C-alpha positions in Angstrom: -38.2 0.0 26.4 -36.1 -0.5 29.5 -36.5 2.3 32.0 -32.8 2.9 32.1 -32.6 3.3 28.3 -35.6 5.6 28.3 -34.0 7.7 31.1 -30.7 7.9 29.3 -32.3 8.9 26.0 -34.3 11.6 27.7 -31.3 13.0 29.5 -29.3 13.0 26.3 -31.8 15.5 24.7 -32.2 17.8 27.7 -29.9 20.2 25.9 -30.4 19.2 22.3 -28.2 21.9 20.8 -25.2 20.9 22.9 -25.8 17.2 22.1 -26.1 17.9 18.3 -22.9 20.0 18.4 -21.0 17.1 20.0 -22.5 14.6 17.6 -21.6 17.0 14.8 -18.0 17.0 15.9 -18.0 13.2 15.9 -19.6 13.0 12.5 -17.2 15.5 11.0 -14.2 13.7 12.4 -15.6 10.3 11.2 -16.2 11.6 7.7 -12.6 12.9 7.6 -11.2 9.7 9.0 -13.1 7.5 6.5 -12.0 9.8 3.6 -8.3 10.0 4.7 -7.9 6.3 5.5 -9.5 5.4 2.2 -7.2 7.7 0.3 -4.2 6.5 2.3 -4.7 2.8 1.7 -5.8 3.4 -1.9 -2.5 5.1 -2.5 -0.6 2.3 -0.8 -2.3 -0.2 -3.0 -1.5 1.8 -6.1 2.1 2.4 -5.0 2.7 -1.4 -4.4 0.9 -2.5 -7.6 2.5 0.0 -9.9 6.0 -0.6 -8.5 5.7 -4.4 -8.6 4.3 -4.3 -12.2 7.4 -2.5 -13.5 10.0 -5.2 -12.8 9.8 -6.9 -9.5 6.6 -9.0 -9.5 5.0 -10.3 -6.3 7.8 -12.7 -5.7 11.0 -14.0 -7.3 13.0 -17.3 -7.3 16.7 -16.6 -7.0 20.0 -18.3 -6.0 21.0 -17.9 -2.3 22.6 -14.6 -1.7 21.8 -13.1 -5.1 19.4 -10.5 -3.6 22.1 -8.9 -1.6 25.2 -9.5 -3.9 23.7 -9.7 -7.4 26.9 -11.4 -8.7 26.9 -12.9 -12.2 27.7 -16.4 -11.0 24.9 -16.6 -8.5 22.5 -18.2 -11.0 19.3 -20.3 -11.3 20.3 -23.3 -13.5 18.1 -24.3 -16.4 15.9 -21.3 -15.7 13.7 -21.5 -18.8 12.6 -25.1 -18.2 12.0 -24.2 -14.5 9.8 -21.3 -15.5 7.9 -23.4 -18.1 7.3 -26.1 -15.4 5.9 -23.6 -13.0 3.6 -22.1 -15.7 2.3 -25.5 -16.5 1.9 -26.5 -12.8 -0.1 -23.4 -11.9 -1.9 -22.9 -15.2 -0.8 -19.3 -15.6 1.4 -17.1 -17.9 2.4 -14.7 -15.2 5.7 -16.4 -14.6 8.8 -15.4 -16.6 12.5 -16.1 -16.5 15.2 -13.4 -16.5 18.9 -12.8 -16.6 20.7 -9.7 -15.5 24.1 -8.3 -16.2 26.0 -5.0 -16.1 27.5 -3.8 -19.4 28.9 -0.9 -21.3 26.6 0.2 -24.1 28.3 2.3 -26.9 26.7 4.2 -29.7 28.6 6.1 -32.4 28.8 9.1 -30.2 28.6 8.0 -26.5 29.1 5.2 -24.1 27.1 4.5 -20.8 27.1 1.8 -18.2 23.7 0.1 -18.1 21.9 -2.8 -16.4 20.6 -5.1 -19.0 17.8 -7.7 -18.5 17.5 -10.9 -20.6 13.8 -11.6 -20.8 11.4 -14.0 -22.4 9.5 -11.8 -25.0 6.4 -14.0 -24.9 5.9 -14.0 -21.1 7.5 -10.7 -20.0 4.4 -8.7 -20.8 2.5 -10.8 -18.2 4.9 -9.9 -15.3 6.0 -6.4 -16.3 4.4 -3.1 -17.5 7.5 -2.2 -19.6 6.4 -4.0 -22.8 3.2 -1.9 -22.8 5.1 1.4 -22.4 6.9 1.4 -25.7 6.6 4.9 -27.1 8.8 4.4 -30.2 9.2 1.2 -32.2 8.2 -2.2 -30.9 8.9 -4.6 -28.1 11.1 -7.7 -28.4 9.7 -10.6 -30.5 12.2 -13.4 -31.2 13.8 -15.1 -28.2 17.2 -15.4 -30.1 17.2 -12.1 -31.9 20.1 -9.7 -31.4 17.9 -6.7 -30.5 17.4 -4.4 -27.6 14.8 -2.0 -26.1 16.0 1.0 -24.1 14.6 3.5 -21.6 13.8 6.9 -23.1 16.4 8.8 -21.0 19.1 6.3 -21.9 18.3 6.5 -25.6 18.5 10.2 -25.4 21.9 10.1 -23.6 23.3 7.6 -26.1 21.7 9.7 -28.9 20.1 6.7 -30.6 16.7 6.0 -32.1 15.0 2.8 -33.3 17.0 1.1 -36.0 20.4 2.3 -34.7 23.0 -0.2 -33.5 24.6 -0.5 -30.1 27.8 -2.2 -29.1 27.5 -4.1 -25.8 30.5 -5.0 -23.8 30.6 -6.9 -20.5 31.8 -9.9 -18.5 30.4 -13.3 -19.0 29.4 -15.8 -16.2 32.7 -17.6 -16.5 34.7 -14.4 -16.4 35.2 -14.3 -20.2 34.8 -11.2 -22.4 31.2 -10.7 -23.7 30.5 -8.5 -26.7 27.7 -8.1 -29.1 26.2 -5.7 -31.6 22.4 -5.1 -31.0 19.8 -3.3 -32.9 17.6 -0.9 -31.1 14.0 -1.9 -31.9 12.1 0.0 -29.2 12.2 2.8 -26.7 10.1 2.7 -23.5 9.1 5.4 -21.1 8.0 4.3 -17.7 7.8 7.7 -16.1 10.5 6.7 -13.5 13.7 8.5 -14.3 16.0 5.9 -12.8 14.5 3.1 -14.8 14.4 5.1 -18.1 18.0 6.2 -17.5 19.7 2.9 -16.5 17.9 -0.2 -17.9 17.5 -2.0 -21.1 16.0 -5.4 -22.2 17.0 -8.0 -24.7 15.8 -11.6 -25.5 16.9 -14.1 -22.9 18.4 -16.7 -25.3 20.6 -14.0 -26.9 21.5 -12.8 -23.4 22.5 -16.4 -22.4 24.6 -16.8 -25.6 26.4 -13.4 -25.2 27.1 -13.8 -21.5 27.9 -17.5 -21.6 25.1 -18.4 -19.1 24.9 -22.1 -20.2 21.1 -22.0 -19.9 21.1 -20.3 -16.5 19.5 -17.0 -15.4 19.1 -15.0 -12.3 15.4 -14.5 -11.6 12.1 -16.3 -12.1 9.5 -13.5 -11.6 6.0 -14.5 -10.5 3.1 -12.0 -10.5 -0.3 -12.5 -9.0 -3.6 -10.6 -9.2 -3.5 -9.3 -5.6 -1.2 -9.4 -2.7 -3.5 -11.8 -0.9 -3.4 -14.2 -3.8 0.4 -14.0 -3.9 0.6 -15.1 -0.2 -1.6 -18.1 -1.0 0.5 -18.9 -4.0 3.9 -18.8 -2.3 3.7 -22.2 -0.5 2.9 -23.9 -3.8 5.8 -22.2 -5.5 8.2 -23.3 -2.8 6.9 -26.9 -2.9 7.3 -27.0 -6.8 11.0 -26.2 -6.7 13.4 -29.1 -7.4 14.2 -31.0 -4.2 17.9 -31.0 -4.8 18.1 -27.2 -5.3 18.9 -24.5 -2.8 16.9 -21.9 -4.5 15.0 -19.3 -2.4 11.7 -17.5 -2.9 11.5 -13.9 -1.9 8.3 -11.9 -1.4 7.9 -8.3 -2.6 8.6 -6.8 0.8 11.9 -8.6 0.9 12.8 -7.6 -2.6 11.8 -3.9 -2.0 12.3 -3.2 1.7 12.5 0.6 0.9 8.9 0.5 -0.3 7.6 -1.2 2.8 9.6 1.2 5.0 8.2 4.2 3.1 4.7 2.9 3.7 5.3 2.3 7.4 6.8 5.8 7.9 3.8 7.4 6.1 1.4 5.3 8.2 3.2 6.4 11.4 2.8 10.1 10.6 -0.7 9.7 9.4 -1.9 7.8 12.5 -0.3 10.5 14.7 -2.5 13.2 13.0 -5.5 10.9 13.3 -4.8 10.5 17.0 -4.8 14.2 17.5 -8.2 14.5 15.8 -9.6 11.7 17.9 -8.3 13.2 21.1 -9.9 16.6 20.3 -13.2 14.9 19.7 -12.8 12.9 23.0 -12.2 16.2 24.9 -15.4 17.6 23.3 -17.3 14.6 24.6 -15.7 14.9 28.0 -16.7 18.6 28.2 -20.3 17.8 27.2 -20.7 14.9 29.7 -19.0 16.7 32.5 -21.3 19.7 32.1 -24.2 17.4 32.0 -23.2 15.7 35.3 -22.5 19.1 37.0 -25.9 20.4 36.0 -27.6 17.4 37.5 -25.7 17.3 40.8 -28.8 18.3 42.8 -30.9 15.7 41.0 -28.3 13.0 41.6 -28.1 13.9 45.3 -31.9 13.4 45.6 -31.9 10.0 44.0 -28.9 8.9 45.9 -30.6 9.8 49.2 -33.5 7.5 48.1 -31.0 4.6 47.9 -29.8 4.7 44.3 -26.2 3.5 44.2 -23.5 5.7 42.5 -22.6 2.8 40.3 -26.1 2.9 38.7 -25.7 6.6 38.1 -22.2 6.1 36.5 -23.6 3.4 34.2 -26.4 5.8 33.2 -23.9 8.5 32.2 -21.9 5.8 30.3 -25.1 4.7 28.5 -25.9 8.3 27.5 -22.4 8.7 26.1 -22.7 5.3 24.3 -25.9 6.4 22.6 -24.4 9.7 21.5 -21.3 8.0 20.3 -23.4 5.4 18.4 -25.3 8.1 16.6 -22.1 9.8 15.6 -20.6 6.4 14.6 -23.5 5.5 12.3 -24.0 8.9 10.7 -20.3 9.5 10.3 -19.6 6.1 8.8 -22.5 6.4 6.3 -21.7 10.0 5.4 -18.0 9.2 5.1 -18.6 6.3 2.8 -21.0 8.3 0.6 -18.6 11.2 0.4 -15.6 9.0 -0.4 -17.5 7.0 -2.9 -17.8 10.0 -5.2 -14.0 10.2 -5.3 -13.7 6.5 -6.0 -15.4 7.1 -9.3 -14.0 10.6 -10.2 -10.7 10.4 -8.4 -8.8 13.1 -6.6 -6.1 15.3 -8.1 -4.1 17.7 -6.0 -2.4 20.5 -8.0 1.4 20.4 -7.7 1.5 16.8 -6.5 2.2 15.2 -9.9 6.0 15.3 -9.5 5.9 13.8 -6.0 3.5 11.1 -7.2 5.8 10.2 -10.1 8.6 9.6 -7.6 6.5 6.9 -6.0 5.3 5.5 -9.3 1.8 6.8 -8.7 -0.7 8.4 -11.1 -1.5 12.1 -10.8 -5.1 11.3 -9.9 -5.7 9.1 -6.9 -8.8 6.9 -6.3 -9.7 6.2 -2.7 -10.4 2.6 -1.7 -13.7 2.3 0.3 -13.8 -1.1 2.1 -15.8 -2.2 5.2 -12.5 -1.8 7.2 -11.8 1.8 6.0 -15.4 2.7 6.6 -15.5 1.4 10.2 -11.9 1.6 11.6 -11.8 5.4 12.2 -15.4 5.8 13.5 -14.9 2.8 15.8 -11.8 4.4 17.4 -13.7 7.6 17.9 -16.6 5.7 19.5 -14.2 3.9 21.9 -12.5 7.2 22.8 -15.9 8.8 23.5 -16.6 6.0 26.0 -13.1 6.5 27.5 -13.8 10.3 27.8 -17.0 9.6 29.7 -15.2 7.6 32.4 -14.1 10.6 34.4 -17.6 12.1 34.7 -19.0 8.7 35.6 -16.3 7.9 38.2 -16.8 11.4 39.7 -20.2 10.3 40.9 -18.6 7.8 43.2 -17.2 10.7 45.3 -20.6 12.5 45.4 -22.2 12.8 48.9 -26.0 13.0 48.8 -26.3 15.9 51.4 -23.7 18.0 49.7 -25.1 17.3 46.3 -28.6 18.4 47.3 -27.2 21.7 48.5 -25.9 22.4 45.0 -27.9 24.8 42.9 
């Protein structure tokens, strides 16, 4: 082994208790960072996936300006053939056409304004979780049936159950009066109050007939297995659109800017707390190495008088710190991964967080996401900051004079 490495290793264990205490602080912070970052990004993944699975999908094809205005006349022409063409081109069922309108739903006792989606009953279950959340009755079956499914809160407000009839009034695409009588065949409960209170679904063909859409719709929803797959899929979707159309493709973060902003805000506050933890560990390393340098001032004075340059001594101190930091890095990353892996199987439930989790469309039990990135990112930052903390003790040696140093006790 190189003499410098041997010397650095020996110096590191001169005061083994102090060294182990400093390494212990690094290991503890690394375990905490691995655990918290894994939970954080696991929650982000759940938040995005659960939100996109309800209605939005990973991307949507829309008419220009529809995202901001959502006007009835801003339509995608021949929307069902377009969705069918895309499904055939990409060999997937996770593409579905939709229409959207605002209407007045009236039961025998009450009336409420609702947003109503016209959907393809065959393909909607592949892009939305709503069809699987029916708690009473069934989901839509026939594309031209005059039937409707409602959110649980909306059904309660209208005082209707499955089998009851609703009168739907609205305005058609051409400005004409739209009206229909629909049978409630199912009631869904998503767990998100705004969705369960305000939205309903009906077959797309019936929707087009009632609102005089002339074969048009408003959204072609595309879902992917993962966000990375969606990014790879997007260029192909854009290329498959008719050349003479002015249709646009919106990603999930464009469709739901509030979700992305909430994640960014949470990341900002979390990284601030992580930064405080890392700085505390860095000061612990600074204290350890500074004490080590001060204790060896007399020794450093002797070797400098024999011709050893201060730069060599500074590199020795940095090497000692790097060894200590590397031990903390390896032990902390492994311990953090093992600790977090238990929760990836069993999950983590915090009492009292159920209501907050529901607001972000999250389950009550959270499962951390251990990846090579979450395992290494936090410990790597701690390692870099330990090296940064050792710069001051190392640079301090450049101001050391051999005679004065040898006089030190």
